[in-house]
N, C-alpha and C positions, 0 to 999 in steps of 0.2 A: 683534649687532661684534665684542664680546669673545672671540667662537665664532670670530668670522673672520681677528680677529690667532690669533691663536692659533691656527689652520690654518695660513696660506701662514707664519707662524716656524719651524709642523709641515716644509712645503713646502718650508721655500728651505734648512733647517740640513738635511733629508737627501738635496735637492741638493748640496749642502757639501759634505755627506762623504761619495758617491760622489764626483764627482772630484775629493773629495783624496786620497780612493783610490788611486783609475787613480792624477795625476801622483804621486803615492808609489810606488806598486809601480811601476811603468814606468823616473824617477828617484832616484830612492833607492834602491829595495829591494834591485834584483838589480842598481844598479852599471847597469855596461860593456856585461850582457848585455840581454834582449831577454825583456819576461815575452811565459808564455803565455796565453794566453784564462781557461783554465784555473787557472790561479796570480793571476791577475784577480779571476774568476770567488769563488774562494777567501779569497781577502782579502777583499774585498766580505763572503764569508757573516761573518769572524771582529768587521768590526768596525763594520760597520751595526748588529747585533743592539741591543750595547753601551748605544749611543745609543736607541737604539728601544727600549731598559727605561725608559732614568731615562728622558724622557719620561713614560712611562705612567705611573711611578713618583712623577714628579712633580702630575702632570692626580688622579693617584685621589687620592692619601693629604695636597698639601700642604705636606708640609716639607722645604723646601731643604736642610735637612743631613740629612736621612737621604739623602734623592737622589740627595747627592756625598758621603755612607759608601758607598752599597749601585755608586755607579759606579767609583767604582770601584778596587770587588770585582773589578767588572766587565770594567775593563777591563783588567787586571792580567789573571783569563782571558783576555781575549783577545791578551795580551802573552805570557802566558806559549804558547797555539797558536800565535801568530807563526812563537816562539824556535822549535819541537816542527817543526815546517816548513821549518824554515831545515836542517835538520841532518837529514832523506831525502835520503839522496843520487837523485846522476839514474839509478844505476842496478844490478841486484843482480846479484851473480853468484849465479848455482845449481851445485850438479853436474850438471846436468839443460842450463844455455843463462842467458843471461841474461833477465830485462825491464827493462826501462827506462817510465820514469813519463815523463817526456814531457822537456825543452827540458830546465828545469834537475830542478826537481822538489823545489821550494823548497830546491835544495843547493843555499847565498853559495859562489863561490871569493872572493870581495872585493868590497871596496865598498861592501857592503848592510850598513846600520843596525840589523837585524834588529827585536829587538819597541821600537827607541825608534822607529820609526816607526806609532805610538800615540798619541806627545805631542797632535804637531795634532790628532788625531781627541776625542782629552779635550778641552782648552780649549779648541776649538772646540764642544762640547755643555757644559761649564759656560757661557758663555755664550749654547746658548740657554736652557737652566736657568733664568737669569739675566733673560732677557732676557722669560721664562713666566711666569715668580715677578712683573716686575714688569706684565708687564703686563695680568696678573689682579690684581695689588691698582691698577689702575689702573683699571679696568673698574671696580671694585664701588663 
């Protein structure tokens, strides 16, 4: 019984992380412009691994404090990566010609929240970790 609760909590958390990420990218990160499919996928590839690593670490070590500490590090790295994506221009001019990275290339001209978009993901991760910790405590 306790494994099914953990699996369902992880699955629901992963779905919420995914849909929250899509909403944040479309509404907040790019502000008044539209995010391309590639930009949404890149954002998800940056945001979902810290959640999965935190869940795996909690399930393996059963140490909530250490898991929260490493989650802060994982999401800190994710915030740095998102901030670096925002500094990539949408096109680069070379002497031989121009090259484009897409419609935006994560270059925000205004209205973006940049690396602060990671905060809701981190809060949701902490809630899921706390629920996982308490579900294992109650099931034992």
